[in-house]
DRENVOLUM-700310 format. One record per atom (N, C-alpha, C): atom name; chain; residue in one letter; x, y, z. Coordinates in steps of 0.001 Angstrom, whole numbers, always signed. Atoms other than C-alpha are relative to their C-alpha. Layout:
BEGIN
> CA  A  a  X  Y  Z $
...
# end
This chain:
BEGIN
> N  A  m  +520  -1508  +326 $
> CA  A  m  -3259  +28122  -48491 $
> C  A  m  -1514  -14  +744 $
> N  A  s  +1480  -405  -918 $
> CA  A  s  -6386  +29411  -45859 $
> C  A  s  -298  +657  -635 $
> N  A  k  +1028  -772  -201 $
> CA  A  k  -9258  +30926  -46261 $
> C  A  k  -746  +484  +413 $
> N  A  r  +776  -1039  -1285 $
> CA  A  r  -11706  +32987  -44684 $
> C  A  r  -1423  -566  -35 $
> N  A  l  +1643  +177  -24 $
> CA  A  l  -15212  +31562  -44278 $
> C  A  l  -655  +992  +1057 $
> N  A  q  +1418  -697  +67 $
> CA  A  q  -17983  +33955  -43649 $
> C  A  q  -887  -800  +812 $
> N  A  v  +1823  +301  +140 $
> CA  A  v  -21066  +32817  -41724 $
> C  A  v  -514  +818  +1634 $
> N  A  l  +407  -798  -214 $
> CA  A  l  -23657  +34894  -40148 $
> C  A  l  -713  -1019  +1613 $
> N  A  l  +695  +572  -1074 $
> CA  A  l  -25347  +33271  -36781 $
> C  A  l  -718  +946  +1172 $
> N  A  e  +775  -1240  -1133 $
> CA  A  e  -27813  +34400  -34248 $
> C  A  e  +935  -242  +1125 $
> N  A  e  -907  -295  -880 $
> CA  A  e  -26097  +35863  -31054 $
> C  A  e  +91  -1184  +1005 $
> N  A  s  -201  +1142  -889 $
> CA  A  s  -27114  +32801  -29117 $
> C  A  s  +319  -1496  +6 $
> N  A  d  -479  +943  +619 $
> CA  A  d  -26213  +30007  -31534 $
> C  A  d  +1589  +483  +715 $
> N  A  l  -1524  -219  -271 $
> CA  A  l  -22469  +31844  -31247 $
> C  A  l  +191  +61  +1730 $
> N  A  e  -406  -117  -1591 $
> CA  A  e  -22411  +32151  -27341 $
> C  A  e  -233  -1362  -3 $
> N  A  e  +122  +1750  +82 $
> CA  A  e  -23641  +28002  -27419 $
> C  A  e  +1566  +260  -29 $
> N  A  i  -1828  +503  +73 $
> CA  A  i  -20106  +27736  -29357 $
> C  A  i  +650  +466  +237 $
> N  A  r  -1110  -526  -992 $
> CA  A  r  -18320  +29966  -27195 $
> C  A  r  +163  -394  +1307 $
> N  A  r  +315  +1438  -1788 $
> CA  A  r  -19214  +27675  -24255 $
> C  A  r  +898  -970  -295 $
> N  A  l  -478  +1437  +284 $
> CA  A  l  -18596  +25067  -25751 $
> C  A  l  +1481  +4  -538 $
> N  A  a  -1999  -226  +397 $
> CA  A  a  -14590  +26127  -27071 $
> C  A  a  +517  -1  +1338 $
> N  A  a  -987  +76  -1742 $
> CA  A  a  -13750  +27180  -23435 $
> C  A  a  -357  -516  +332 $
> N  A  r  +58  +1189  -1023 $
> CA  A  r  -15419  +24205  -21625 $
> C  A  r  +1444  -974  -671 $
> N  A  r  -802  +416  +595 $
> CA  A  r  -12744  +22826  -24171 $
> C  A  r  +1376  +837  -100 $
> N  A  n  -919  -1072  +276 $
> CA  A  n  -10337  +25581  -23996 $
> C  A  n  +924  +291  -1097 $
> N  A  i  -956  -426  +828 $
> CA  A  i  -9418  +26131  -27511 $
> C  A  i  -1345  +1052  -656 $
> N  A  t  +129  -1473  +943 $
> CA  A  t  -10583  +28976  -30127 $
> C  A  t  -1316  -113  -580 $
> N  A  v  +950  -138  +1204 $
> CA  A  v  -13642  +29599  -31676 $
> C  A  v  -81  -355  -658 $
> N  A  a  -52  -151  +1075 $
> CA  A  a  -12569  +29247  -34657 $
> C  A  a  +660  -1814  -323 $
> N  A  d  -672  +2174  -243 $
> CA  A  d  -10545  +25487  -33952 $
> C  A  d  -941  -865  +116 $
> N  A  w  +784  +670  +12 $
> CA  A  w  -14158  +24583  -32541 $
> C  A  w  -1246  -438  -992 $
> N  A  v  +415  -46  +806 $
> CA  A  v  -15568  +25541  -35457 $
> C  A  v  +63  -1096  -1267 $
> N  A  r  -1031  +631  +736 $
> CA  A  r  -12975  +23964  -38257 $
> C  A  r  -192  -1589  +550 $
> N  A  e  +184  +1173  -325 $
> CA  A  e  -13379  +20600  -36029 $
> C  A  e  -1694  -862  -41 $
> N  A  a  +1370  +467  +35 $
> CA  A  a  -17081  +20757  -36001 $
> C  A  a  -131  -315  -1585 $
> N  A  l  +326  +10  +1449 $
> CA  A  l  -16930  +21200  -39784 $
> C  A  l  +671  -1321  -383 $
> N  A  r  -1176  +1243  +6 $
> CA  A  r  -14341  +18099  -40151 $
> C  A  r  -914  -1023  +469 $
> N  A  a  +384  +1250  -349 $
> CA  A  a  -16128  +15770  -38358 $
> C  A  a  -1391  -251  -957 $
> N  A  a  +1265  +544  +254 $
> CA  A  a  -19779  +16833  -40305 $
> C  A  a  +876  -609  -1241 $
> N  A  r  -832  +343  +1359 $
> CA  A  r  -17293  +16066  -43800 $
> C  A  r  -143  -1280  +362 $
> N  A  q  +213  +1131  -107 $
> CA  A  q  -16483  +13097  -42176 $
> C  A  q  -1170  -1125  +659 $
> N  A  q  +1214  +795  -138 $
> CA  A  q  -19857  +11756  -41669 $
> C  A  q  -1352  -61  -1151 $
> N  A  a  +790  +488  +1730 $
> CA  A  a  -21326  +12101  -45025 $
> C  A  a  +1020  -761  -897 $
> N  A  p  -6  +1335  +685 $
> CA  A  p  -21338  +9871  -47367 $
> C  A  p  +1032  +475  -963 $
> N  A  a  -806  -183  +1663 $
> CA  A  a  -18625  +9305  -50207 $
> C  A  a  -894  -69  -847 $
> N  A  k  +422  +258  +1530 $
> CA  A  k  -20362  +8428  -52920 $
> C  A  k  -1508  +482  +314 $
> N  A  d  +934  -1012  +141 $
> CA  A  d  -23375  +9869  -54219 $
> C  A  d  -1079  -1633  +402 $
> N  A  a  +744  +1126  -412 $
> CA  A  a  -26720  +7370  -52981 $
> C  A  a  -611  -278  -1682 $
> N  A  s  +323  +808  +1244 $
> CA  A  s  -27437  +6810  -56632 $
> C  A  s  +320  -877  -564 $
> N  A  r  -833  +984  +293 $
> CA  A  r  -25066  +4639  -57634 $
> C  A  r  -500  -1320  +868 $
> N  A  k  +169  +1155  -653 $
> CA  A  k  -25711  +2591  -54889 $
> C  A  k  -1004  -234  +34 $
> N  A  l  +1371  -77  +317 $
> CA  A  l  -29585  +2654  -55513 $
> C  A  l  +55  -1210  -991 $
> N  A  d  -159  -17  +1336 $
> CA  A  d  -28888  +1971  -59225 $
> C  A  d  +395  -2071  +55 $
> N  A  a  -319  +1493  -78 $
> CA  A  a  -26610  -1534  -58404 $
> C  A  a  -1068  -781  +1233 $
> N  A  i  +448  +1225  -580 $
> CA  A  i  -29221  -2934  -55818 $
> C  A  i  -1438  -406  -1082 $
> N  A  r  +930  +544  +258 $
> CA  A  r  -32168  -2257  -58109 $
> C  A  r  +369  -1314  -1444 $
> N  A  k  -788  +683  +901 $
> CA  A  k  -29786  -4072  -60705 $
> C  A  k  -95  -1757  +354 $
> N  A  a  -535  +1366  -942 $
> CA  A  a  -29353  -7154  -58346 $
> C  A  a  -1294  -165  +460 $
> N  A  a  +1459  +372  +93 $
> CA  A  a  -33346  -7130  -57617 $
> C  A  a  -733  -534  -1318 $
> N  A  k  +444  +556  +1833 $
> CA  A  k  -33858  -7846  -61426 $
> C  A  k  +472  -1664  +11 $
> N  A  l  -155  +764  -47 $
> CA  A  l  -31792  -10693  -60789 $
> C  A  l  -603  -1547  +775 $
> N  A  g  +511  +1276  -544 $
> CA  A  g  -32814  -14809  -60205 $
> C  A  g  +1156  -216  +1022 $
> N  A  y  -442  +880  -859 $
> CA  A  y  -31498  -15874  -56713 $
> C  A  y  -477  -1675  +660 $
> N  A  p  +79  +702  -1181 $
> CA  A  p  -31594  -18962  -54998 $
> C  A  p  -883  +245  +1033 $
> N  A  t  +987  -138  -588 $
> CA  A  t  -34625  -18718  -52714 $
> C  A  t  -246  -801  +948 $
> N  A  s  +764  +1115  -663 $
> CA  A  s  -36227  -20847  -49929 $
> C  A  s  -876  +699  +1067 $
> N  A  d  +697  -255  -1459 $
> CA  A  d  -38182  -20195  -46743 $
> C  A  d  +1225  -223  +1023 $
> N  A  v  -1516  -239  -1147 $
> CA  A  v  -35646  -19392  -44059 $
> C  A  v  +154  -1299  +878 $
> N  A  r  -278  +1066  -944 $
> CA  A  r  -36077  -22849  -41669 $
> C  A  r  +467  -791  -961 $
> N  A  t  -452  +1380  +1056 $
> CA  A  t  -35072  -25030  -45066 $
> C  A  t  +1319  +1040  -224 $
> N  A  m  -1185  -831  +216 $
> CA  A  m  -32388  -22182  -45750 $
> C  A  m  +1125  -757  +944 $
> N  A  l  -1196  -78  -1286 $
> CA  A  l  -30725  -22419  -42541 $
> C  A  l  +361  -1397  +391 $
> N  A  a  -160  +1286  +143 $
> CA  A  a  -30916  -26517  -42736 $
> C  A  a  +911  -246  -570 $
> N  A  e  -681  +583  +1208 $
> CA  A  e  -29599  -26561  -45980 $
> C  A  e  +1628  +520  +626 $
> N  A  i  -1734  -122  -702 $
> CA  A  i  -26225  -24505  -44038 $
> C  A  i  +389  -684  +676 $
> N  A  e  -639  +1172  -853 $
> CA  A  e  -26215  -26257  -41326 $
> C  A  e  +259  -1570  -621 $
> N  A  r  -318  +1209  +467 $
> CA  A  r  -25971  -29778  -43353 $
> C  A  r  +1398  +599  -915 $
> N  A  g  -1067  -445  +872 $
> CA  A  g  -23249  -27640  -45692 $
> C  A  g  +1332  -33  +1572 $
> N  A  y  -1108  +58  -1849 $
> CA  A  y  -21103  -27596  -41924 $
> C  A  y  +465  -595  -264 $
> N  A  g  +847  +1520  -313 $
> CA  A  g  -22373  -31301  -41361 $
> C  A  g  -263  +6  +1510 $
> N  A  v  +1258  +301  -1742 $
> CA  A  v  -24518  -30601  -38433 $
> C  A  v  -1087  -174  -622 $
> N  A  d  +1411  +1130  +608 $
> CA  A  d  -27321  -32789  -38610 $
> C  A  d  -934  +1081  +1320 $
> N  A  d  +587  -808  -918 $
> CA  A  d  -30212  -30293  -37176 $
> C  A  d  -1480  -1222  +842 $
> N  A  g  +1062  +771  -613 $
> CA  A  g  -32505  -33167  -36337 $
> C  A  g  -1757  -23  -960 $
> N  A  r  +858  -671  +291 $
> CA  A  r  -35137  -31802  -38652 $
> C  A  r  -99  -1450  -1776 $
# end
């Protein structure tokens, strides 16, 4: 079932939308629906607080660390490649 949405725009904004829609040979309504659909697709699917909580929990855990050169050398040795160090 379709529902009506009323949006008040400045005349200059509406004229720009009309030009953009005309350039694509579509109605203003179709242009607006496409713009809203694109905006929804770009919106984050999940609440950012869940991701931040996971990062905070992970940051409290202990992970093996070293300086980057040592870690890369260990990785290379694991691949069977000797880096000469």
